[in-house]
Biotite code that builds the C-alpha atoms (Angstrom):
import biotite.structure as struc

atoms = struc.array([
    struc.Atom([16.773, -16.915, 9.972], chain_id="A", res_id=1, res_name="MET", atom_name="CA", element="C"),
    struc.Atom([13.391, -17.354, 8.280], chain_id="A", res_id=2, res_name="LYS", atom_name="CA", element="C"),
    struc.Atom([10.503, -18.476, 10.501], chain_id="A", res_id=3, res_name="PRO", atom_name="CA", element="C"),
    struc.Atom([10.335, -21.865, 8.759], chain_id="A", res_id=4, res_name="CYS", atom_name="CA", element="C"),
    struc.Atom([14.037, -22.492, 9.384], chain_id="A", res_id=5, res_name="GLU", atom_name="CA", element="C"),
    struc.Atom([13.992, -22.166, 13.144], chain_id="A", res_id=6, res_name="ARG", atom_name="CA", element="C"),
    struc.Atom([14.191, -25.338, 15.186], chain_id="A", res_id=7, res_name="LEU", atom_name="CA", element="C"),
    struc.Atom([10.952, -26.555, 16.715], chain_id="A", res_id=8, res_name="PHE", atom_name="CA", element="C"),
    struc.Atom([10.882, -29.307, 19.330], chain_id="A", res_id=9, res_name="PHE", atom_name="CA", element="C"),
    struc.Atom([7.733, -31.316, 19.976], chain_id="A", res_id=10, res_name="PRO", atom_name="CA", element="C"),
    struc.Atom([7.064, -32.018, 23.660], chain_id="A", res_id=11, res_name="ALA", atom_name="CA", element="C"),
    struc.Atom([8.764, -35.432, 23.615], chain_id="A", res_id=12, res_name="SER", atom_name="CA", element="C"),
    struc.Atom([11.860, -33.972, 21.948], chain_id="A", res_id=13, res_name="SER", atom_name="CA", element="C"),
    struc.Atom([12.070, -31.179, 24.515], chain_id="A", res_id=14, res_name="GLU", atom_name="CA", element="C"),
    struc.Atom([12.150, -33.780, 27.275], chain_id="A", res_id=15, res_name="ARG", atom_name="CA", element="C"),
    struc.Atom([14.931, -35.708, 25.536], chain_id="A", res_id=16, res_name="LEU", atom_name="CA", element="C"),
    struc.Atom([16.919, -32.529, 24.886], chain_id="A", res_id=17, res_name="ALA", atom_name="CA", element="C"),
    struc.Atom([16.608, -31.527, 28.552], chain_id="A", res_id=18, res_name="LYS", atom_name="CA", element="C"),
    struc.Atom([17.763, -34.948, 29.716], chain_id="A", res_id=19, res_name="GLU", atom_name="CA", element="C"),
    struc.Atom([20.699, -34.823, 27.312], chain_id="A", res_id=20, res_name="ALA", atom_name="CA", element="C"),
    struc.Atom([21.685, -31.340, 28.490], chain_id="A", res_id=21, res_name="ALA", atom_name="CA", element="C"),
    struc.Atom([21.635, -32.472, 32.119], chain_id="A", res_id=22, res_name="GLU", atom_name="CA", element="C"),
    struc.Atom([23.760, -35.530, 31.381], chain_id="A", res_id=23, res_name="SER", atom_name="CA", element="C"),
    struc.Atom([26.179, -33.633, 29.136], chain_id="A", res_id=24, res_name="GLY", atom_name="CA", element="C"),
    struc.Atom([25.646, -36.043, 26.250], chain_id="A", res_id=25, res_name="LYS", atom_name="CA", element="C"),
    struc.Atom([24.226, -35.404, 22.810], chain_id="A", res_id=26, res_name="SER", atom_name="CA", element="C"),
    struc.Atom([20.475, -35.971, 22.667], chain_id="A", res_id=27, res_name="PRO", atom_name="CA", element="C"),
    struc.Atom([19.366, -39.291, 21.255], chain_id="A", res_id=28, res_name="MET", atom_name="CA", element="C"),
    struc.Atom([16.247, -38.927, 19.178], chain_id="A", res_id=29, res_name="PHE", atom_name="CA", element="C"),
    struc.Atom([14.213, -41.871, 18.009], chain_id="A", res_id=30, res_name="SER", atom_name="CA", element="C"),
    struc.Atom([12.926, -42.048, 14.472], chain_id="A", res_id=31, res_name="ARG", atom_name="CA", element="C"),
    struc.Atom([9.481, -41.168, 15.789], chain_id="A", res_id=32, res_name="ARG", atom_name="CA", element="C"),
    struc.Atom([10.919, -38.072, 17.508], chain_id="A", res_id=33, res_name="ASP", atom_name="CA", element="C"),
    struc.Atom([12.579, -37.015, 14.271], chain_id="A", res_id=34, res_name="LEU", atom_name="CA", element="C"),
    struc.Atom([9.375, -37.589, 12.305], chain_id="A", res_id=35, res_name="LEU", atom_name="CA", element="C"),
    struc.Atom([7.397, -35.579, 14.887], chain_id="A", res_id=36, res_name="ASP", atom_name="CA", element="C"),
    struc.Atom([9.976, -32.834, 14.578], chain_id="A", res_id=37, res_name="LEU", atom_name="CA", element="C"),
    struc.Atom([9.736, -32.811, 10.782], chain_id="A", res_id=38, res_name="ALA", atom_name="CA", element="C"),
    struc.Atom([5.923, -32.808, 10.787], chain_id="A", res_id=39, res_name="VAL", atom_name="CA", element="C"),
    struc.Atom([5.779, -29.995, 13.353], chain_id="A", res_id=40, res_name="ALA", atom_name="CA", element="C"),
    struc.Atom([8.279, -27.922, 11.367], chain_id="A", res_id=41, res_name="ALA", atom_name="CA", element="C"),
    struc.Atom([6.332, -28.464, 8.146], chain_id="A", res_id=42, res_name="GLU", atom_name="CA", element="C"),
    struc.Atom([3.069, -27.472, 9.862], chain_id="A", res_id=43, res_name="ASP", atom_name="CA", element="C"),
    struc.Atom([4.711, -24.299, 11.133], chain_id="A", res_id=44, res_name="GLU", atom_name="CA", element="C"),
    struc.Atom([6.032, -23.496, 7.637], chain_id="A", res_id=45, res_name="CYS", atom_name="CA", element="C"),
    struc.Atom([2.581, -24.043, 6.151], chain_id="A", res_id=46, res_name="ASP", atom_name="CA", element="C"),
    struc.Atom([1.100, -21.657, 8.708], chain_id="A", res_id=47, res_name="GLN", atom_name="CA", element="C"),
    struc.Atom([3.712, -18.979, 7.912], chain_id="A", res_id=48, res_name="TRP", atom_name="CA", element="C"),
    struc.Atom([3.094, -19.412, 4.175], chain_id="A", res_id=49, res_name="ARG", atom_name="CA", element="C"),
    struc.Atom([-0.674, -18.982, 4.626], chain_id="A", res_id=50, res_name="ARG", atom_name="CA", element="C"),
    struc.Atom([-0.175, -15.858, 6.733], chain_id="A", res_id=51, res_name="GLU", atom_name="CA", element="C"),
    struc.Atom([2.296, -14.433, 4.211], chain_id="A", res_id=52, res_name="THR", atom_name="CA", element="C"),
    struc.Atom([-0.081, -15.082, 1.310], chain_id="A", res_id=53, res_name="GLU", atom_name="CA", element="C"),
    struc.Atom([-2.887, -13.388, 3.233], chain_id="A", res_id=54, res_name="GLU", atom_name="CA", element="C"),
    struc.Atom([-0.800, -10.324, 4.111], chain_id="A", res_id=55, res_name="LEU", atom_name="CA", element="C"),
    struc.Atom([0.956, -9.932, 0.742], chain_id="A", res_id=56, res_name="GLN", atom_name="CA", element="C"),
    struc.Atom([-1.801, -7.884, -0.987], chain_id="A", res_id=57, res_name="PRO", atom_name="CA", element="C"),
    struc.Atom([-2.040, -5.604, 2.044], chain_id="A", res_id=58, res_name="LYS", atom_name="CA", element="C"),
    struc.Atom([1.716, -5.071, 2.073], chain_id="A", res_id=59, res_name="ALA", atom_name="CA", element="C"),
    struc.Atom([1.777, -4.288, -1.642], chain_id="A", res_id=60, res_name="GLU", atom_name="CA", element="C"),
    struc.Atom([-1.079, -1.783, -1.259], chain_id="A", res_id=61, res_name="PHE", atom_name="CA", element="C"),
    struc.Atom([0.657, -0.155, 1.716], chain_id="A", res_id=62, res_name="TYR", atom_name="CA", element="C"),
    struc.Atom([3.923, 0.155, -0.234], chain_id="A", res_id=63, res_name="ASP", atom_name="CA", element="C"),
    struc.Atom([2.120, 1.738, -3.197], chain_id="A", res_id=64, res_name="ARG", atom_name="CA", element="C"),
    struc.Atom([0.291, 4.183, -0.929], chain_id="A", res_id=65, res_name="VAL", atom_name="CA", element="C"),
    struc.Atom([3.288, 5.224, 1.140], chain_id="A", res_id=66, res_name="VAL", atom_name="CA", element="C"),
    struc.Atom([5.652, 5.575, -1.814], chain_id="A", res_id=67, res_name="ASP", atom_name="CA", element="C"),
    struc.Atom([3.312, 7.486, -4.113], chain_id="A", res_id=68, res_name="SER", atom_name="CA", element="C"),
    struc.Atom([2.973, 11.254, -4.261], chain_id="A", res_id=69, res_name="GLN", atom_name="CA", element="C"),
    struc.Atom([-0.831, 11.312, -4.600], chain_id="A", res_id=70, res_name="ALA", atom_name="CA", element="C"),
    struc.Atom([-2.854, 13.414, -2.232], chain_id="A", res_id=71, res_name="SER", atom_name="CA", element="C"),
    struc.Atom([-6.471, 13.508, -1.114], chain_id="A", res_id=72, res_name="PHE", atom_name="CA", element="C"),
    struc.Atom([-8.907, 16.140, 0.045], chain_id="A", res_id=73, res_name="SER", atom_name="CA", element="C"),
    struc.Atom([-9.974, 16.118, 3.689], chain_id="A", res_id=74, res_name="LEU", atom_name="CA", element="C"),
    struc.Atom([-13.369, 14.748, 2.607], chain_id="A", res_id=75, res_name="GLY", atom_name="CA", element="C"),
    struc.Atom([-11.787, 11.904, 0.632], chain_id="A", res_id=76, res_name="GLU", atom_name="CA", element="C"),
    struc.Atom([-9.527, 11.147, 3.587], chain_id="A", res_id=77, res_name="THR", atom_name="CA", element="C"),
    struc.Atom([-12.509, 10.917, 5.947], chain_id="A", res_id=78, res_name="ALA", atom_name="CA", element="C"),
    struc.Atom([-14.152, 8.421, 3.597], chain_id="A", res_id=79, res_name="LYS", atom_name="CA", element="C"),
    struc.Atom([-10.963, 6.364, 3.367], chain_id="A", res_id=80, res_name="MET", atom_name="CA", element="C"),
    struc.Atom([-10.788, 6.142, 7.168], chain_id="A", res_id=81, res_name="LEU", atom_name="CA", element="C"),
    struc.Atom([-14.233, 4.493, 7.071], chain_id="A", res_id=82, res_name="ALA", atom_name="CA", element="C"),
    struc.Atom([-15.299, 5.412, 10.596], chain_id="A", res_id=83, res_name="VAL", atom_name="CA", element="C"),
    struc.Atom([-19.123, 5.441, 10.806], chain_id="A", res_id=84, res_name="PRO", atom_name="CA", element="C"),
    struc.Atom([-20.473, 8.946, 11.366], chain_id="A", res_id=85, res_name="GLY", atom_name="CA", element="C"),
    struc.Atom([-17.033, 10.474, 10.836], chain_id="A", res_id=86, res_name="PHE", atom_name="CA", element="C"),
    struc.Atom([-17.043, 12.727, 7.792], chain_id="A", res_id=87, res_name="GLY", atom_name="CA", element="C"),
    struc.Atom([-15.109, 15.731, 6.545], chain_id="A", res_id=88, res_name="ARG", atom_name="CA", element="C"),
    struc.Atom([-16.282, 18.128, 9.263], chain_id="A", res_id=89, res_name="ASN", atom_name="CA", element="C"),
    struc.Atom([-15.600, 15.602, 12.035], chain_id="A", res_id=90, res_name="SER", atom_name="CA", element="C"),
    struc.Atom([-12.122, 15.014, 10.627], chain_id="A", res_id=91, res_name="LEU", atom_name="CA", element="C"),
    struc.Atom([-11.385, 18.749, 10.539], chain_id="A", res_id=92, res_name="ILE", atom_name="CA", element="C"),
    struc.Atom([-12.654, 19.163, 14.115], chain_id="A", res_id=93, res_name="ARG", atom_name="CA", element="C"),
    struc.Atom([-10.526, 16.197, 15.260], chain_id="A", res_id=94, res_name="PHE", atom_name="CA", element="C"),
    struc.Atom([-7.382, 17.517, 13.539], chain_id="A", res_id=95, res_name="LEU", atom_name="CA", element="C"),
    struc.Atom([-7.914, 20.962, 15.087], chain_id="A", res_id=96, res_name="ARG", atom_name="CA", element="C"),
    struc.Atom([-8.418, 19.478, 18.564], chain_id="A", res_id=97, res_name="GLU", atom_name="CA", element="C"),
    struc.Atom([-5.250, 17.419, 18.114], chain_id="A", res_id=98, res_name="GLU", atom_name="CA", element="C"),
    struc.Atom([-3.340, 20.610, 17.214], chain_id="A", res_id=99, res_name="GLY", atom_name="CA", element="C"),
    struc.Atom([-2.555, 19.440, 13.699], chain_id="A", res_id=100, res_name="ILE", atom_name="CA", element="C"),
    struc.Atom([-4.675, 21.926, 11.752], chain_id="A", res_id=101, res_name="LEU", atom_name="CA", element="C"),
    struc.Atom([-4.862, 25.625, 12.462], chain_id="A", res_id=102, res_name="MET", atom_name="CA", element="C"),
    struc.Atom([-8.104, 27.625, 12.342], chain_id="A", res_id=103, res_name="GLY", atom_name="CA", element="C"),
    struc.Atom([-7.921, 28.117, 8.577], chain_id="A", res_id=104, res_name="ASP", atom_name="CA", element="C"),
    struc.Atom([-7.563, 24.324, 8.060], chain_id="A", res_id=105, res_name="ASN", atom_name="CA", element="C"),
    struc.Atom([-3.908, 24.670, 7.106], chain_id="A", res_id=106, res_name="VAL", atom_name="CA", element="C"),
    struc.Atom([-1.659, 22.146, 8.881], chain_id="A", res_id=107, res_name="PRO", atom_name="CA", element="C"),
    struc.Atom([1.174, 23.260, 11.100], chain_id="A", res_id=108, res_name="LYS", atom_name="CA", element="C"),
    struc.Atom([4.516, 23.378, 9.336], chain_id="A", res_id=109, res_name="GLN", atom_name="CA", element="C"),
    struc.Atom([6.002, 20.393, 11.185], chain_id="A", res_id=110, res_name="ARG", atom_name="CA", element="C"),
    struc.Atom([3.303, 18.111, 9.725], chain_id="A", res_id=111, res_name="TYR", atom_name="CA", element="C"),
    struc.Atom([3.944, 19.462, 6.238], chain_id="A", res_id=112, res_name="ILE", atom_name="CA", element="C"),
    struc.Atom([7.695, 18.913, 6.700], chain_id="A", res_id=113, res_name="ASP", atom_name="CA", element="C"),
    struc.Atom([7.068, 15.302, 7.727], chain_id="A", res_id=114, res_name="ARG", atom_name="CA", element="C"),
    struc.Atom([5.243, 14.736, 4.436], chain_id="A", res_id=115, res_name="GLY", atom_name="CA", element="C"),
    struc.Atom([1.786, 14.182, 5.915], chain_id="A", res_id=116, res_name="TYR", atom_name="CA", element="C"),
    struc.Atom([0.124, 17.146, 4.232], chain_id="A", res_id=117, res_name="PHE", atom_name="CA", element="C"),
    struc.Atom([0.493, 19.348, 1.205], chain_id="A", res_id=118, res_name="GLN", atom_name="CA", element="C"),
    struc.Atom([-0.910, 22.858, 0.837], chain_id="A", res_id=119, res_name="VAL", atom_name="CA", element="C"),
    struc.Atom([-1.798, 23.866, -2.700], chain_id="A", res_id=120, res_name="VAL", atom_name="CA", element="C"),
    struc.Atom([-3.027, 27.190, -4.020], chain_id="A", res_id=121, res_name="GLN", atom_name="CA", element="C"),
    struc.Atom([-6.344, 27.147, -5.853], chain_id="A", res_id=122, res_name="ARG", atom_name="CA", element="C"),
    struc.Atom([-8.257, 29.868, -7.639], chain_id="A", res_id=123, res_name="ASP", atom_name="CA", element="C"),
    struc.Atom([-11.541, 30.571, -5.939], chain_id="A", res_id=124, res_name="PHE", atom_name="CA", element="C"),
    struc.Atom([-14.239, 32.164, -8.061], chain_id="A", res_id=125, res_name="HIS", atom_name="CA", element="C"),
    struc.Atom([-16.632, 34.142, -5.892], chain_id="A", res_id=126, res_name="ALA", atom_name="CA", element="C"),
    struc.Atom([-20.271, 34.441, -6.958], chain_id="A", res_id=127, res_name="PRO", atom_name="CA", element="C"),
    struc.Atom([-19.835, 38.138, -7.786], chain_id="A", res_id=128, res_name="ARG", atom_name="CA", element="C"),
    struc.Atom([-17.076, 37.392, -10.276], chain_id="A", res_id=129, res_name="GLY", atom_name="CA", element="C"),
    struc.Atom([-14.101, 38.129, -8.046], chain_id="A", res_id=130, res_name="LYS", atom_name="CA", element="C"),
    struc.Atom([-11.305, 35.570, -8.199], chain_id="A", res_id=131, res_name="THR", atom_name="CA", element="C"),
    struc.Atom([-9.037, 34.997, -5.210], chain_id="A", res_id=132, res_name="THR", atom_name="CA", element="C"),
    struc.Atom([-6.330, 32.522, -4.390], chain_id="A", res_id=133, res_name="ILE", atom_name="CA", element="C"),
    struc.Atom([-7.080, 30.140, -1.550], chain_id="A", res_id=134, res_name="LYS", atom_name="CA", element="C"),
    struc.Atom([-4.850, 27.641, 0.283], chain_id="A", res_id=135, res_name="ALA", atom_name="CA", element="C"),
    struc.Atom([-6.262, 24.106, 0.162], chain_id="A", res_id=136, res_name="VAL", atom_name="CA", element="C"),
    struc.Atom([-5.008, 21.306, 2.406], chain_id="A", res_id=137, res_name="THR", atom_name="CA", element="C"),
    struc.Atom([-4.352, 17.948, 0.777], chain_id="A", res_id=138, res_name="ARG", atom_name="CA", element="C"),
    struc.Atom([-3.493, 14.772, 2.687], chain_id="A", res_id=139, res_name="VAL", atom_name="CA", element="C"),
    struc.Atom([-0.719, 12.574, 1.342], chain_id="A", res_id=140, res_name="ARG", atom_name="CA", element="C"),
    struc.Atom([-0.834, 8.802, 1.671], chain_id="A", res_id=141, res_name="GLU", atom_name="CA", element="C"),
    struc.Atom([1.665, 8.961, 4.496], chain_id="A", res_id=142, res_name="LYS", atom_name="CA", element="C"),
    struc.Atom([-0.686, 11.451, 6.175], chain_id="A", res_id=143, res_name="GLY", atom_name="CA", element="C"),
    struc.Atom([-3.671, 9.132, 5.825], chain_id="A", res_id=144, res_name="VAL", atom_name="CA", element="C"),
    struc.Atom([-1.777, 6.483, 7.786], chain_id="A", res_id=145, res_name="GLU", atom_name="CA", element="C"),
    struc.Atom([-0.677, 9.112, 10.337], chain_id="A", res_id=146, res_name="PHE", atom_name="CA", element="C"),
    struc.Atom([-4.273, 10.265, 10.830], chain_id="A", res_id=147, res_name="ILE", atom_name="CA", element="C"),
    struc.Atom([-5.478, 6.660, 11.064], chain_id="A", res_id=148, res_name="ARG", atom_name="CA", element="C"),
    struc.Atom([-2.975, 5.940, 13.864], chain_id="A", res_id=149, res_name="ARG", atom_name="CA", element="C"),
    struc.Atom([-3.902, 9.138, 15.744], chain_id="A", res_id=150, res_name="ARG", atom_name="CA", element="C"),
    struc.Atom([-7.606, 8.447, 15.360], chain_id="A", res_id=151, res_name="LEU", atom_name="CA", element="C"),
    struc.Atom([-7.231, 4.813, 16.454], chain_id="A", res_id=152, res_name="ASP", atom_name="CA", element="C"),
    struc.Atom([-5.333, 5.943, 19.538], chain_id="A", res_id=153, res_name="SER", atom_name="CA", element="C"),
    struc.Atom([-7.957, 8.575, 20.306], chain_id="A", res_id=154, res_name="TYR", atom_name="CA", element="C"),
    struc.Atom([-10.855, 6.127, 19.872], chain_id="A", res_id=155, res_name="LEU", atom_name="CA", element="C"),
    struc.Atom([-9.106, 3.525, 22.031], chain_id="A", res_id=156, res_name="GLN", atom_name="CA", element="C"),
    struc.Atom([-8.591, 6.064, 24.837], chain_id="A", res_id=157, res_name="GLN", atom_name="CA", element="C"),
    struc.Atom([-12.192, 7.198, 24.458], chain_id="A", res_id=158, res_name="TYR", atom_name="CA", element="C"),
    struc.Atom([-13.469, 3.626, 24.799], chain_id="A", res_id=159, res_name="MET", atom_name="CA", element="C"),
    struc.Atom([-11.253, 2.985, 27.839], chain_id="A", res_id=160, res_name="GLU", atom_name="CA", element="C"),
    struc.Atom([-12.559, 6.134, 29.551], chain_id="A", res_id=161, res_name="ARG", atom_name="CA", element="C"),
    struc.Atom([-16.115, 5.205, 28.622], chain_id="A", res_id=162, res_name="ARG", atom_name="CA", element="C"),
    struc.Atom([-15.730, 1.665, 29.977], chain_id="A", res_id=163, res_name="ASN", atom_name="CA", element="C"),
    struc.Atom([-14.116, 3.017, 33.156], chain_id="A", res_id=164, res_name="ALA", atom_name="CA", element="C"),
    struc.Atom([-17.227, 5.142, 33.803], chain_id="A", res_id=165, res_name="GLY", atom_name="CA", element="C"),
    struc.Atom([-15.886, 8.655, 33.150], chain_id="A", res_id=166, res_name="TYR", atom_name="CA", element="C"),
])
């Protein structure tokens, strides 16, 4: 059932419904009760419509991000998270402390298998002319959301400990 279709009883109607239930008879609503019921239901529908309109662009963006195959560097990911003072190096340190990245900044296999990260091979041209192949970690959209949830949880715990006086 859609939110706008559920039955809403104003206070006066709830009283009448309770009395009717106790007596075993069908509730008798006055015209005013029915009008109050209709107005309250319409107000609730209007509220749900406003909330849906507000959330629709966010939902569409989320669907595009989660369903796409694009990936981002760790620096780009840090900027997308938009945490003040939290850049690429802070993100790498956080992911290492959380046990997600290994020492060479390559994610553990379970996080790659879940689709959070992608490791790509890139040619690295050293200043002396030597070319080597280097593994570069990329964060998929699904991984950005994963990191955001982990970081939010971490920051919330940090604030709780801080407020508790630890």
